[in-house]
DRENPA-3360 file (N, C-alpha, C; in nm, 2 decimals, always signed):
BEGIN
1 = XXXXXXXX = -1.07/+1.93/+0.45/-1.06/+2.03/+0.55/-1.19/+2.06/+0.61 ~ -1.19/+2.06/+0.75/-1.32/+2.08/+0.82/-1.29/+2.19/+0.93 ~ -1.37/+2.30/+0.92/-1.35/+2.41/+1.01/-1.46/+2.40/+1.12 ~ -1.41/+2.42/+1.25/-1.51/+2.43/+1.36/-1.50/+2.57/+1.41 ~ -1.61/+2.61/+1.48/-1.61/+2.74/+1.55/-1.63/+2.86/+1.46 ~ -1.69/+2.85/+1.34/-1.72/+2.96/+1.26/-1.83/+3.04/+1.34 ~ -1.82/+3.18/+1.33/-1.92/+3.26/+1.41/-2.06/+3.21/+1.38 ~ -2.14/+3.19/+1.49/-2.27/+3.15/+1.48/-2.29/+3.00/+1.48;
9 = XXXXXXXX = -2.18/+2.92/+1.48/-2.19/+2.78/+1.49/-2.24/+2.74/+1.64 ~ -2.36/+2.68/+1.64/-2.41/+2.64/+1.77/-2.39/+2.49/+1.79 ~ -2.44/+2.43/+1.90/-2.42/+2.29/+1.92/-2.49/+2.21/+1.81 ~ -2.61/+2.25/+1.77/-2.69/+2.18/+1.67/-2.61/+2.17/+1.54 ~ -2.55/+2.28/+1.49/-2.47/+2.28/+1.37/-2.35/+2.19/+1.38 ~ -2.28/+2.20/+1.50/-2.17/+2.12/+1.52/-2.21/+1.97/+1.51 ~ -2.31/+1.93/+1.58/-2.36/+1.79/+1.58/-2.40/+1.75/+1.44 ~ -2.45/+1.83/+1.36/-2.49/+1.80/+1.22/-2.36/+1.77/+1.14;
17 = XXXXXXXX = -2.26/+1.86/+1.16/-2.13/+1.83/+1.09/-2.07/+1.70/+1.13 ~ -2.07/+1.67/+1.26/-2.01/+1.55/+1.32/-2.09/+1.43/+1.26 ~ -2.22/+1.43/+1.25/-2.30/+1.33/+1.20/-2.27/+1.30/+1.05 ~ -2.26/+1.41/+0.98/-2.23/+1.40/+0.83/-2.09/+1.33/+0.81 ~ -1.99/+1.38/+0.89/-1.86/+1.32/+0.88/-1.85/+1.17/+0.92 ~ -1.93/+1.14/+1.02/-1.94/+1.00/+1.06/-2.00/+0.91/+0.95 ~ -2.10/+0.96/+0.88/-2.17/+0.88/+0.79/-2.11/+0.88/+0.65 ~ -2.04/+0.99/+0.61/-1.98/+0.99/+0.48/-1.86/+0.90/+0.47;
25 = XXXXXXXX = -1.84/+0.84/+0.34/-1.73/+0.75/+0.32/-1.59/+0.83/+0.31 ~ -1.56/+0.90/+0.41/-1.43/+0.98/+0.41/-1.35/+0.91/+0.52 ~ -1.22/+0.87/+0.49/-1.14/+0.81/+0.59/-1.05/+0.90/+0.66 ~ -1.03/+1.02/+0.62/-0.94/+1.12/+0.68/-0.99/+1.26/+0.65 ~ -0.98/+1.34/+0.75/-1.01/+1.49/+0.73/-0.92/+1.57/+0.82 ~ -0.88/+1.68/+0.77/-0.80/+1.78/+0.85/-0.89/+1.87/+0.92 ~ -0.88/+1.89/+1.05/-0.97/+1.97/+1.13/-0.89/+2.10/+1.18 ~ -0.95/+2.21/+1.17/-0.89/+2.33/+1.22/-1.00/+2.42/+1.27;
33 = XXXXXXXX = -0.96/+2.52/+1.36/-1.06/+2.61/+1.42/-1.06/+2.74/+1.35 ~ -1.17/+2.80/+1.34/-1.19/+2.93/+1.28/-1.11/+3.03/+1.36 ~ -1.05/+3.13/+1.29/-1.00/+3.24/+1.36/-1.02/+3.37/+1.27 ~ -1.04/+3.48/+1.34/-1.06/+3.60/+1.26/-0.93/+3.64/+1.19 ~ -0.95/+3.69/+1.06/-0.84/+3.73/+0.98/-0.87/+3.87/+0.93 ~ -0.76/+3.96/+0.93/-0.78/+4.09/+0.88/-0.84/+4.10/+0.74 ~ -0.93/+4.19/+0.72/-0.98/+4.21/+0.58/-1.09/+4.11/+0.54 ~ -1.14/+4.02/+0.63/-1.24/+3.93/+0.60/-1.38/+3.97/+0.66;
41 = XXXXXXXX = -1.48/+3.95/+0.58/-1.62/+3.98/+0.63/-1.65/+3.90/+0.76 ~ -1.60/+3.78/+0.77/-1.64/+3.70/+0.89/-1.60/+3.76/+1.02 ~ -1.50/+3.85/+1.02/-1.46/+3.92/+1.14/-1.58/+3.99/+1.21 ~ -1.67/+4.03/+1.12/-1.79/+4.11/+1.17/-1.90/+4.02/+1.22 ~ -1.90/+3.89/+1.18/-2.01/+3.80/+1.22/-2.02/+3.77/+1.37 ~ -2.14/+3.76/+1.41/-2.17/+3.73/+1.55/-2.27/+3.62/+1.56 ~ -2.28/+3.54/+1.67/-2.19/+3.55/+1.78/-2.06/+3.47/+1.76 ~ -1.96/+3.51/+1.83/-1.83/+3.43/+1.82/-1.84/+3.31/+1.91;
49 = XXXXXXXX = -1.77/+3.20/+1.87/-1.77/+3.08/+1.94/-1.65/+3.09/+2.04 ~ -1.68/+3.05/+2.17/-1.58/+3.05/+2.28/-1.46/+2.97/+2.24 ~ -1.34/+3.01/+2.26/-1.22/+2.94/+2.22/-1.22/+2.80/+2.28 ~ -1.26/+2.78/+2.41/-1.26/+2.65/+2.47/-1.36/+2.55/+2.40 ~ -1.47/+2.61/+2.35/-1.57/+2.53/+2.28/-1.51/+2.49/+2.14 ~ -1.44/+2.58/+2.08/-1.38/+2.55/+1.95/-1.28/+2.44/+1.97 ~ -1.20/+2.45/+2.07/-1.09/+2.35/+2.10/-1.15/+2.21/+2.13 ~ -1.26/+2.21/+2.21/-1.33/+2.08/+2.24/-1.39/+2.02/+2.11;
57 = XXXXXXXX = -1.45/+2.10/+2.03/-1.51/+2.05/+1.91/-1.41/+2.00/+1.81 ~ -1.30/+2.07/+1.80/-1.19/+2.02/+1.71/-1.14/+1.89/+1.76 ~ -1.12/+1.88/+1.89/-1.07/+1.75/+1.95/-1.16/+1.64/+1.91 ~ -1.29/+1.66/+1.93/-1.39/+1.55/+1.90/-1.38/+1.51/+1.75 ~ -1.36/+1.60/+1.66/-1.35/+1.57/+1.52/-1.22/+1.50/+1.48 ~ -1.11/+1.55/+1.55/-0.98/+1.49/+1.52/-0.98/+1.34/+1.57 ~ -1.05/+1.31/+1.68/-1.06/+1.17/+1.73/-1.14/+1.09/+1.63 ~ -1.25/+1.15/+1.58/-1.33/+1.08/+1.48/-1.25/+1.05/+1.35;
65 = XXXXXXXX = -1.18/+1.14/+1.31/-1.09/+1.12/+1.19/-0.99/+1.01/+1.21 ~ -0.93/+1.01/+1.33/-0.84/+0.90/+1.36/-0.90/+0.76/+1.36 ~ -1.02/+0.75/+1.42/-1.09/+0.63/+1.42/-1.12/+0.58/+1.28 ~ -1.17/+0.67/+1.20/-1.21/+0.64/+1.06/-1.09/+0.60/+0.98 ~ -0.98/+0.66/+1.00/-0.85/+0.63/+0.93/-0.80/+0.49/+0.97 ~ -0.80/+0.46/+1.10/-0.75/+0.33/+1.14/-0.84/+0.22/+1.09 ~ -0.97/+0.24/+1.09/-1.07/+0.14/+1.04/-1.05/+0.12/+0.89 ~ -1.03/+0.23/+0.82/-1.01/+0.22/+0.67/-0.88/+0.14/+0.64;
73 = XXXXXXXX = -0.78/+0.17/+0.72/-0.65/+0.10/+0.70/-0.67/-0.05/+0.73 ~ -0.74/-0.08/+0.84/-0.76/-0.22/+0.87/-0.84/-0.29/+0.76 ~ -0.93/-0.22/+0.69/-1.01/-0.28/+0.58/-0.92/-0.31/+0.46 ~ -0.80/-0.25/+0.45/-0.71/-0.28/+0.34/-0.60/-0.38/+0.37 ~ -0.59/-0.43/+0.49/-0.50/-0.54/+0.52/-0.54/-0.66/+0.44 ~ -0.44/-0.72/+0.37/-0.46/-0.83/+0.28/-0.47/-0.79/+0.13 ~ -0.48/-0.66/+0.11/-0.48/-0.61/-0.03/-0.34/-0.60/-0.09 ~ -0.33/-0.60/-0.22/-0.21/-0.57/-0.29/-0.23/-0.43/-0.36;
81 = XXXXXXXX = -0.14/-0.34/-0.34/-0.15/-0.20/-0.39/-0.02/-0.16/-0.45 ~ -0.03/-0.05/-0.53/+0.09/+0.02/-0.58/+0.13/+0.13/-0.49 ~ +0.26/+0.14/-0.46/+0.31/+0.24/-0.36/+0.42/+0.32/-0.44 ~ +0.41/+0.45/-0.42/+0.52/+0.54/-0.47/+0.61/+0.56/-0.34 ~ +0.73/+0.51/-0.35/+0.82/+0.52/-0.23/+0.90/+0.65/-0.24 ~ +0.91/+0.71/-0.12/+0.97/+0.84/-0.11/+1.09/+0.85/-0.01 ~ +1.07/+0.80/+0.11/+1.16/+0.82/+0.22/+1.21/+0.69/+0.27 ~ +1.34/+0.70/+0.32/+1.40/+0.58/+0.38/+1.46/+0.62/+0.52;
89 = XXXXXXXX = +1.43/+0.53/+0.62/+1.50/+0.54/+0.75/+1.55/+0.40/+0.78 ~ +1.68/+0.39/+0.79/+1.75/+0.26/+0.80/+1.70/+0.17/+0.69 ~ +1.65/+0.06/+0.71/+1.60/-0.03/+0.60/+1.45/-0.02/+0.58 ~ +1.39/+0.08/+0.63/+1.24/+0.09/+0.62/+1.21/+0.21/+0.52 ~ +1.14/+0.17/+0.41/+1.10/+0.26/+0.31/+0.95/+0.30/+0.33 ~ +0.92/+0.43/+0.31/+0.78/+0.48/+0.33/+0.74/+0.54/+0.20 ~ +0.61/+0.51/+0.17/+0.55/+0.57/+0.05/+0.40/+0.58/+0.07 ~ +0.33/+0.61/-0.04/+0.18/+0.63/-0.03/+0.12/+0.56/-0.15;
97 = XXXXXXXX = -0.01/+0.52/-0.12/-0.09/+0.46/-0.22/-0.15/+0.58/-0.30 ~ -0.22/+0.55/-0.41/-0.28/+0.65/-0.49/-0.39/+0.73/-0.41 ~ -0.44/+0.68/-0.31/-0.54/+0.76/-0.23/-0.47/+0.80/-0.09 ~ -0.34/+0.80/-0.09/-0.26/+0.86/+0.01/-0.26/+0.79/+0.14 ~ -0.27/+0.66/+0.14/-0.25/+0.58/+0.26/-0.10/+0.56/+0.28 ~ -0.05/+0.58/+0.40/+0.09/+0.57/+0.43/+0.13/+0.42/+0.44 ~ +0.23/+0.38/+0.37/+0.27/+0.24/+0.38/+0.43/+0.23/+0.40 ~ +0.47/+0.13/+0.48/+0.61/+0.11/+0.50/+0.64/-0.04/+0.47;
105 = XXXXXXXX = +0.76/-0.06/+0.41/+0.82/-0.19/+0.39/+0.96/-0.19/+0.43 ~ +1.02/-0.31/+0.45/+1.16/-0.33/+0.48/+1.23/-0.37/+0.35 ~ +1.34/-0.30/+0.32/+1.41/-0.34/+0.20/+1.55/-0.28/+0.21 ~ +1.65/-0.37/+0.17/+1.79/-0.32/+0.16/+1.82/-0.24/+0.03 ~ +1.73/-0.26/-0.07/+1.75/-0.20/-0.20/+1.69/-0.06/-0.19 ~ +1.74/+0.03/-0.28/+1.68/+0.16/-0.29/+1.55/+0.15/-0.37 ~ +1.45/+0.21/-0.31/+1.31/+0.22/-0.36/+1.27/+0.36/-0.40 ~ +1.37/+0.46/-0.38/+1.34/+0.60/-0.40/+1.27/+0.63/-0.53;
113 = XXXXXXXX = +1.16/+0.69/-0.53/+1.08/+0.74/-0.65/+1.04/+0.62/-0.74 ~ +1.03/+0.50/-0.68/+0.98/+0.38/-0.75/+0.84/+0.36/-0.71 ~ +0.76/+0.31/-0.81/+0.63/+0.26/-0.78/+0.64/+0.11/-0.79 ~ +0.60/+0.04/-0.67/+0.61/-0.10/-0.66/+0.49/-0.16/-0.60 ~ +0.46/-0.29/-0.63/+0.35/-0.36/-0.58/+0.39/-0.41/-0.43 ~ +0.29/-0.39/-0.34/+0.31/-0.43/-0.20/+0.19/-0.50/-0.15 ~ +0.21/-0.61/-0.08/+0.10/-0.68/-0.02/+0.09/-0.63/+0.13 ~ -0.02/-0.57/+0.17/-0.04/-0.51/+0.30/-0.07/-0.62/+0.40;
121 = XXXXXXXX = +0.01/-0.62/+0.51/+0.00/-0.73/+0.61/-0.05/-0.69/+0.75 ~ -0.03/-0.56/+0.78/-0.08/-0.51/+0.91/-0.08/-0.36/+0.92 ~ -0.15/-0.31/+1.03/-0.14/-0.17/+1.06/-0.07/-0.15/+1.19 ~ +0.00/-0.04/+1.20/+0.06/+0.01/+1.32/+0.03/+0.16/+1.33 ~ -0.06/+0.19/+1.42/-0.10/+0.33/+1.43/-0.16/+0.38/+1.30 ~ -0.11/+0.48/+1.24/-0.16/+0.54/+1.12/-0.08/+0.50/+1.00 ~ -0.01/+0.38/+1.00/+0.07/+0.33/+0.89/+0.04/+0.19/+0.86 ~ +0.03/+0.16/+0.73/+0.01/+0.02/+0.69/+0.15/-0.04/+0.67;
129 = XXXXX = +0.17/-0.16/+0.70/+0.30/-0.23/+0.68/+0.28/-0.34/+0.58 ~ +0.37/-0.36/+0.49/+0.36/-0.46/+0.39/+0.49/-0.52/+0.34 ~ +0.48/-0.61/+0.24/+0.60/-0.68/+0.19/+0.59/-0.65/+0.04 ~ +0.71/-0.63/-0.02/+0.73/-0.61/-0.16/+0.70/-0.74/-0.24 ~ +0.63/-0.72/-0.35/+0.61/-0.83/-0.44/+0.70/-0.83/-0.55;
% end
């Protein structure tokens, strides 16, 4: 989880956060904007960050996260991994690796709650596609 727009966050602090996230070996992060909550000390902190600035900063980090996630998924094409299968739509089963990469395979058999070996063959958006071994 990465918060943008905490009171007092200036451009320098935001750029430091963005640089750190770019350089760290993190392939996905959830981005959200700070908002005042009743009963919290931060409600009193100044200066507040303009809502448009918070939105723009969040958008930049969401784009960065997406680029890093796709690049990481591409790095795994060709790997063989274990998948815990959970959902089925038509003949397409979806599950996740141990580090929560989303993977789909085609199978007429039920794979629900099974852990199976999958060879990863391609990416499509934010999903890896593979074949059962």
